[in-house]
BADO-161556 format. One line per field, with one value per residue (C-alpha): y, x, z. Coordinates in nm, 2 decimals, padded with zeros to 4 digits. Example, Ala and Ser with C-alpha at 12.3 -4.5 7.8 and 13.67 -1.06 7.14 Angstrom:
// BADO-161556
yy -00.45/-00.11
xx 01.23/01.37
zz 00.78/00.71
END
This chain:
// BADO-161556
yy -03.47/-03.32/-03.48/-03.40/-03.16/-02.94/-02.60/-02.31/-02.03/-01.77/-01.99/-02.00/-01.62/-01.62/-01.83/-01.57/-01.29/-01.17/-01.08/-01.25/-01.15/-01.27/-01.13/-01.37/-01.68/-02.00/-02.27/-02.49/-02.84/-02.95/-02.76/-02.41/-02.46/-02.20/-02.15/-02.01/-01.66/-01.42/-01.27/-01.41/-01.31/-01.08/-00.78/-00.80/-00.48/-00.31/-00.17/-00.52/-00.55/-00.56/-00.23/-00.38/-00.65/-00.67/-00.80/-01.01/-00.94/-01.14/-00.98/-01.14/-00.94/-01.12/-00.85/-01.00/-01.36/-01.55/-01.49/-01.12/-01.20/-01.42/-01.36/-01.31/-01.56/-01.86/-01.79/-01.74/-02.12/-02.08/-02.05/-01.75/-01.57/-01.29/-01.21/-01.22/-00.99/-00.74/-00.74/-00.69/-00.41/-00.23/-00.26/-00.14/00.16/00.31/00.35/00.68/00.52/00.17/-00.03/-00.02/-00.38/-00.27/-00.17/-00.48/-00.73/-01.08/-01.35/-01.61/-01.89/-01.72/-01.64/-01.28/-01.21/-00.93/-01.15/-01.25/-00.88/-00.78/-01.04/-00.92/-00.56/-00.65/-00.82/-00.50/-00.30/-00.55/-00.50/-00.13/-00.17/-00.39/-00.13/00.13/-00.12/-00.18/00.20/00.22/-00.04/00.14/00.46/00.29/00.19/00.55/00.71/00.50/00.56/00.20/00.23/00.30/00.00/-00.26/-00.50/-00.53/-00.82/-00.82/-01.11/-01.33/-01.69/-01.79/-01.64/-01.46/-01.61/-01.67/-02.02/-02.17/-01.95/-02.03/-02.41/-02.46/-02.52/-02.31/-01.98/-01.81/-02.00/-02.01/-01.68/-01.41/-01.05/-01.02/-00.69/-00.64/-00.30/-00.28/-00.01/00.29/00.23/-00.04/-00.18/00.04/00.01/-00.30/-00.62/-00.96/-01.20/-01.51/-01.78/-01.77/-02.02/-01.98/-02.24/-01.96/-01.74/-01.91/-01.92/-01.56/-01.43/-01.64/-01.50/-01.14/-01.20/-01.36/-01.68/-02.02/-02.17/-02.54/-02.76/-02.95/-02.65/-02.68/-02.30/-02.05/-01.68/-01.49/-01.16/-01.27/-01.14/-01.38/-01.69/-01.83/-01.84/-02.16/-02.35/-02.50/-02.43/-02.70/-02.72/-02.96/-02.98/-03.22/-03.26/-02.95/-02.95/-03.22/-03.30/-03.55/-03.46/-03.50/-03.31/-03.21/-02.95/-02.82/-02.49/-02.33/-01.98/-02.07/-02.41/-02.57/-02.95/-03.08/-03.44/-03.53/-03.85/-03.85/-03.76/-03.91/-03.60/-03.26/-02.96/-02.76/-03.01/-02.92/-02.75/-02.59/-02.29/-02.21/-02.25/-01.92/-01.73/-01.58/-01.67/-02.03/-02.02/-01.86/-02.14/-02.40/-02.22/-02.18/-02.54/-02.67/-02.47/-02.59/-02.23/-02.24/-02.24/-02.58/-02.45/-02.35/-02.64/-02.88/-02.75/-02.89/-03.21/-03.53/-03.60/-03.42/-03.51/-03.72/-03.48/-03.11/-02.91/-02.53/-02.29/-01.99/-01.75/-01.81/-01.91/-01.73/-01.83/-02.20/-02.26/-02.49/-02.82/-02.91/-03.26/-03.43/-03.17/-03.32/-02.99/-03.00/-03.35/-03.26/-03.01/-03.27/-03.53/-03.28/-03.16/-03.51/-03.60/-03.28/-03.36/-03.72/-03.61/-03.37/-03.62/-03.87/-03.60/-03.47/-03.77/-03.76/-03.88/-03.83/-04.15/-04.32/-04.33/-04.04/-04.28/-04.47/-04.15/-04.06/-04.39/-04.50/-04.19/-03.91/-04.05/-04.40/-04.60/-04.29/-04.14/-03.81/-03.84/-03.62/-03.42/-03.49/-03.20/-03.07/-03.15/-02.88/-02.87/-02.58/-02.47/-02.27/-02.22/-01.88/-01.53/-01.61/-01.95/-02.10/-02.29/-02.54/-02.71/-03.04/-03.19/-03.52/-03.57/-03.56/-03.27/-03.08/-02.70/-02.56/-02.25/-02.09/-01.80/-01.66/-01.81/-01.63/-01.43/-01.41/-01.51/-01.78/-01.71/-01.96/-02.15/-02.14/-02.17/-02.15/-01.89/-01.69/-01.38/-01.53/-01.44/-01.68/-01.79/-01.71/-01.96/-02.07/-02.25/-02.46/-02.67/-02.83/-02.90/-03.14/-03.03/-03.25/-03.37/-03.23/-02.99/-03.12/-03.04/-02.72/-02.79/-02.54/-02.51/-02.24/-02.18/-02.25/-02.19/-02.16/-02.05/-01.72/-01.54/-01.43
xx 01.14/01.12/00.90/00.53/00.55/00.81/00.70/00.91/00.92/00.77/00.47/00.44/00.46/00.17/-00.03/00.04/-00.10/00.21/00.24/00.56/00.77/01.09/01.33/01.45/01.64/01.45/01.71/01.53/01.61/01.25/01.09/00.92/00.59/00.34/00.23/00.56/00.53/00.25/00.48/00.81/01.01/01.29/01.05/00.90/00.95/00.82/00.53/00.39/00.31/-00.04/-00.06/-00.31/-00.07/00.27/00.53/00.84/01.05/01.36/01.59/01.90/02.18/02.41/02.67/02.92/02.87/03.18/03.10/03.16/03.53/03.52/03.80/03.75/03.92/03.85/03.49/03.39/03.33/03.07/02.72/02.63/02.96/02.86/02.55/02.76/03.03/02.76/02.60/02.94/03.04/02.71/02.74/03.10/03.03/02.84/03.14/03.32/03.65/03.79/04.00/04.38/04.50/04.83/04.65/04.44/04.53/04.59/04.48/04.74/04.56/04.61/04.93/05.03/05.05/04.92/04.64/04.52/04.53/04.32/04.06/04.05/04.02/03.74/03.56/03.59/03.45/03.16/03.10/03.09/02.82/02.63/02.66/02.50/02.22/02.15/02.13/01.87/01.66/01.67/01.58/01.27/01.16/01.21/01.02/00.71/00.74/00.83/01.19/01.13/00.91/01.09/01.35/01.63/01.87/02.16/02.40/02.56/02.50/02.87/03.22/03.40/03.37/03.75/03.91/03.93/03.65/03.33/03.26/03.49/03.41/03.71/03.60/03.67/03.37/03.15/03.20/02.99/02.90/02.57/02.40/02.06/01.89/01.61/01.34/01.41/01.78/01.74/02.09/02.24/02.62/02.64/02.82/02.68/02.97/02.75/02.78/02.49/02.40/02.18/01.94/01.87/01.71/01.37/01.29/01.41/01.19/00.89/00.94/00.95/00.62/00.47/00.41/00.44/00.79/00.77/00.95/01.14/01.35/01.71/01.77/01.70/01.59/01.92/01.75/01.64/01.91/01.82/01.89/02.23/02.49/02.55/02.85/02.89/02.80/02.81/02.88/02.87/03.02/02.89/02.88/03.01/02.84/03.03/03.27/03.17/03.28/03.18/03.31/03.17/03.28/03.21/03.33/03.32/03.44/03.80/03.85/03.75/03.74/03.69/03.63/03.70/03.52/03.68/04.05/04.16/04.01/04.18/04.02/04.04/03.94/03.89/03.55/03.46/03.28/03.57/03.82/03.68/03.87/04.22/04.31/04.24/04.46/04.73/04.71/04.74/05.02/05.23/05.15/05.27/05.59/05.64/05.64/05.35/05.43/05.36/05.07/04.90/05.02/04.82/04.49/04.58/04.75/04.56/04.47/04.41/04.41/04.12/04.09/04.19/04.20/04.26/04.32/04.13/04.27/04.63/04.56/04.24/04.32/04.34/04.68/04.83/04.66/04.70/04.55/04.87/04.98/04.98/04.89/04.55/04.43/04.17/04.01/04.03/03.84/03.58/03.51/03.51/03.24/03.04/03.04/02.93/02.65/02.52/02.53/02.34/02.08/02.02/02.12/02.35/02.19/02.52/02.64/02.44/02.54/02.37/02.22/02.06/01.93/01.76/01.61/01.51/01.47/01.39/01.08/00.94/01.06/01.23/00.90/00.78/00.45/00.16/-00.03/-00.40/-00.64/-00.80/-01.16/-01.43/-01.67/-01.92/-02.19/-02.46/-02.69/-02.56/-02.57/-02.25/-02.11/-01.85/-01.58/-01.35/-01.07/-00.93/-00.60/-00.62/-00.24/-00.10/00.13/00.02/-00.03/-00.35/-00.41/-00.73/-00.83/-01.13/-01.14/-00.91/-00.73/-00.35/-00.23/-00.30/-00.39/-00.27/-00.56/-00.51/-00.87/-01.24/-01.33/-01.63/-01.64/-01.68/-02.02/-02.28/-02.22/-01.85/-01.64/-01.33/-01.02/-00.81/-00.49/-00.24/00.13/00.32/00.68/00.88/00.57/00.42/00.13/-00.22/-00.45/-00.66/-01.02/-01.30/-01.65/-01.92/-02.04/-02.40/-02.54/-02.91/-02.91/-03.07/-02.90/-03.24
zz 01.17/01.52/01.79/01.77/02.07/01.92/01.78/01.66/01.92/01.67/01.63/02.01/02.01/01.75/01.99/02.26/02.04/01.87/01.50/01.37/01.07/00.91/00.66/00.53/00.64/00.69/00.70/00.95/00.82/00.87/00.59/00.62/00.81/00.71/01.07/01.20/01.06/00.98/00.71/00.57/00.27/00.14/00.11/00.46/00.66/00.97/00.77/00.73/01.10/01.25/01.44/01.68/01.80/01.96/01.71/01.68/01.38/01.29/01.03/00.88/00.73/00.49/00.43/00.68/00.54/00.44/00.08/00.14/00.12/-00.19/-00.43/-00.80/-01.03/-00.82/-00.72/-01.09/-01.09/-00.81/-00.96/-00.74/-00.77/-01.00/-00.79/-00.47/-00.62/-00.73/-00.39/-00.22/-00.45/-00.40/-00.02/00.00/-00.23/00.06/00.28/00.30/00.42/00.39/00.64/00.59/00.58/00.73/01.05/01.12/01.39/01.26/01.50/01.61/01.42/01.08/00.89/00.87/00.49/00.27/00.13/00.48/00.59/00.29/00.38/00.74/00.62/00.38/00.67/00.88/00.59/00.57/00.94/00.89/00.63/00.87/01.14/00.92/00.84/01.21/01.26/00.97/01.14/01.47/01.30/01.14/01.49/01.62/01.33/01.40/01.78/01.87/01.97/02.34/02.39/02.17/02.29/02.03/02.03/01.80/01.75/01.48/01.41/01.44/01.45/01.17/00.82/00.81/00.82/01.17/01.28/01.09/01.12/01.41/01.77/01.89/02.05/01.72/01.58/01.89/02.08/01.91/01.97/02.16/02.24/02.40/02.40/02.66/02.67/02.89/02.87/03.14/03.22/02.95/02.94/03.16/03.08/03.18/03.22/03.26/02.99/02.75/02.48/02.18/02.33/02.58/02.31/02.28/02.66/02.70/02.41/02.53/02.88/02.75/02.57/02.89/02.69/02.84/02.82/02.74/03.00/02.73/02.63/02.74/02.77/03.04/03.05/03.03/03.10/03.44/03.67/03.94/03.72/03.81/03.53/03.34/03.45/03.10/02.74/02.48/02.11/01.82/01.47/01.22/00.84/00.67/00.33/00.14/00.43/00.70/01.05/01.41/01.71/02.05/02.30/02.64/02.78/03.12/03.22/03.17/03.00/02.67/02.60/02.25/02.15/01.78/01.68/01.33/01.42/01.09/00.91/00.89/01.06/00.73/00.47/00.11/00.14/-00.19/-00.04/00.19/-00.09/-00.24/00.03/-00.03/00.33/00.26/-00.05/00.16/00.42/00.15/-00.03/00.28/00.39/00.06/00.09/00.45/00.56/00.81/01.18/01.33/01.53/01.21/00.99/01.21/01.08/00.73/00.84/00.75/01.11/01.44/01.81/01.93/02.23/02.29/02.61/02.63/02.91/02.77/03.03/02.92/02.56/02.43/02.07/02.16/02.02/02.29/02.35/02.72/02.69/02.80/03.05/03.40/03.56/03.38/03.44/03.70/03.46/03.18/03.38/03.50/03.15/03.00/03.26/03.19/02.81/02.87/03.10/02.84/02.56/02.78/02.86/02.50/02.29/01.99/01.66/01.49/01.65/01.38/01.01/00.82/00.56/00.84/00.99/00.66/00.59/00.93/01.15/00.92/00.74/00.77/00.47/00.34/00.22/00.36/00.54/00.46/00.72/00.73/00.68/01.00/01.08/01.11/01.40/01.37/01.62/01.44/01.73/01.85/01.71/01.51/01.43/01.66/01.47/01.61/01.42/01.52/01.42/01.25/01.26/01.62/01.67/01.36/01.36/01.20/00.99/00.86/00.63/00.45/00.11/-00.13/00.14/00.08/00.43/00.68/01.05/01.31/01.48/01.85/01.97/01.87/01.61/01.73/01.51/01.17/01.01/00.89/00.53/00.54/00.35/00.54/00.41/00.65/00.63/00.86/00.89/01.12/01.12/00.88/00.70/00.38/00.43/00.41/00.13/00.17/00.27/00.27/00.42/00.41/00.77/00.86/00.51/00.53/00.89/00.99/01.27/01.40
END
């Protein structure tokens, strides 16, 4: 349950006059507030936008998801396996050529075996499918005449879906492709070498829309060239599905420091979803045969170092822990201090047991609160009614619609164009709460506009 002042940035874009759309991921961890999007779902497309408003459209492509490399035989026990296999096969059937496993580069943190090479090649094929998909979305913008005045941001939500990439806070899990296409080819072909964090996305998008940027946001506008680059970016790793964990990291332009609060747990524990990968099976097979190089075997050992330090200029794959190297002690102390300052600034709820978080911090008494319905205030003295809605629950967002309409509009100020006698429905949501009941009222019934 976020603090009352927290709003999703697409909702703030709606307040600023934008039409917001989403296809399709909504994994927010505080429910799916109906006020965030004008349209959301797996069929939402560019055609659903309001042509009279600027728009924000978030699209998620799942073809490069970890499940795109699932192996048959093992994954048959996973309830979604057949649907996943069907989707993967349909996507890959579009490719004219497939990646040759013999030609792929195997990163230093994975064993070089035929099975691993096949997984990497499959991942490249999935990337090729995704690339075609991005091209189709850009063509849709071009056809309707919007490509030249639309900012397009393309990125991924984490590193590759391979073991020691996804779910890790090594650069293989944190460093992602990030491309921005600006109108009129502004800055085309340039590379910005500043450190950027995903917390910078919200303030950047709000600034592009000329919407207010709340002061509590930790990020900064990365498109503003005058903004100095970050000295540090930070990362966190917590519970991974069924596996408890807790690690924190700080990185500057050259060095990475990792603090493992549960060093008694392996980096690559037995996580059922990840075990669907042939590469994971190879790691386990080779580890059981004592055939893994020591630098790779440590990922499956029952414990790991409490602290890690890497020189990314000399060791980009983060294979050599410099934590005890006398030559790096100044960097170690500096990064330890930087991480401590960040944790003091933002807080770290994971320092508390998760059960306590749920029962004490998530919902009072463990029971989800209910948002109270908004209150109507209607002025019938003018040529049209003036309708104001007031939140009964602090921090709640309000929505309204004409009775029976399929979609909710976000309430951001008095309604002055609703006719006499119109019947309005309203409801409210405080993030983390249950929605309020829908209440309805007929506006100024019996009043004559003359």
